[in-house]
N, C-alpha and C positions, 0 to 999 in steps of 0.2 A: 504494500500500500504506500510505503514511503516513496518508492521510485515512481509510482503512478502519480502521486501528489506532486512530486518534483516536476514531472512532465507537464501536468495540468497547470501548475503555477507558471511555468515558462510560457505555456500557450496564452494564459491570461495576460502575462506581462507583454507578450508580443502583440496581443489585441489592443492593449492600452497604448502602446507605442504607435501601432497602425492608426489609431484614432487621433494621433497627434498630441496625446497627453503625456505627462511625465509619470513614471512609475512611483517616484518619490512622493507624489501627491496622494497616494493611496496607502492605507494602512496595511500591514502584513496580514491582519485579521481579515480584512475585506478581500484581499487577493486569495487567501487560503479558502475562504467561504465560497468564492466564485470557482476556485479550482475543484473543490469538493462537489459542487453542483455540476461542473463539467464532467467529472468522473462518473457521476450517476447518469448523466444524459448520454455519454459516449463511451460504450464498453470497449471500444478499440484502444483506449488509453491504457486500460488494464492489460490487454493483450500485448501492447507495445512494451509495457513495463516488464511483463514476464519474459518477453524475448530479450530485452536488455539484460536482465539478471542472468538468464541462461547463457548469454554470450559472455558476460563478465566472468561467470564461474568457469567457463571453458578456458578463458584466457589465463586465469590465475592457476587453476589446477591445484595439485597438492605440492607440498614443500619439496619432495624428492624430484618431481618433474621440473620444478622451477630451478633447483640446483643443477640438474642435468642440463637444462637449457643454458644456464649461465656458463657451465663448463664447456659446452659445445661452442658457445659464442667466444670463448677464450677470456671471459671476464673473471678476474681473480681479486680476492680481498687484498688490499694494500696493508701490509703489516705495520707500516709507519702510521697510517691513519688509525688503525685499531689501537696501537699503543698510545697515540695522542688522545683518543677518546677515553681510554681507560684511565690515563693520568688525569684528565680533566674531571672525570667522575670521582676519582679518589680525592682530588683537591677540593671539589665542591662538598664532598662528604666531610672532609676534615674541617672546612670552614664553618659548617653548620654547628651552631651552639644550641644544645638542647635547653629548652625552657622548663622552668619548674611549673608545677600545676598552677601555682598562684600567678606566675607571670603570664602563662598562656591564657588565663581568664581575663587579664587586664588589657583593654584595647589600647592601641598606640595613641599617643597624644597628637592632635593635629598640629602641623607646623605653621608658624606665623609666616606670612609672605616674606620671601627674601632670606629666610634663615635656613641653615643647613642642619641636618639631623645630627644628633650626638652619637659618637661612636661607642 
C-alpha cells in the first residue's frame, strides 16, 4: 500500500503542476487524501505498485547473489576505507560520555543568542 500511495501522491502532484498551481500551496494531508481517493477509483495503481515491488525484489535478491554479482563485477572492499570507518567508530564511541540518570532527565538549557555552549 505504501508504494501505491507513493505512486498516487506523485500523480496528484503532477495534476497540481499541470493545473499551473504550486504543490507547496497544498497540505500533505490534502495530497494524501486525494491520493487515497485515486487509489480507490483506479485499481491499476495497485497493480503498478505490485509490479514495482516485484521488480525491486528481483533486482536486490539475496545477500549471496549480491556478493557474487559484486565479485563478478570485480568490485572489492577497500581495506583502507574499512579501517578508517572502524577508527572513526571507535573514536566516536570513546568521545561519548555516559550521562547519569539525573543528568539524562534534565533538559539542556537554551543558549542566549551569540553565546557558545560550555564544554
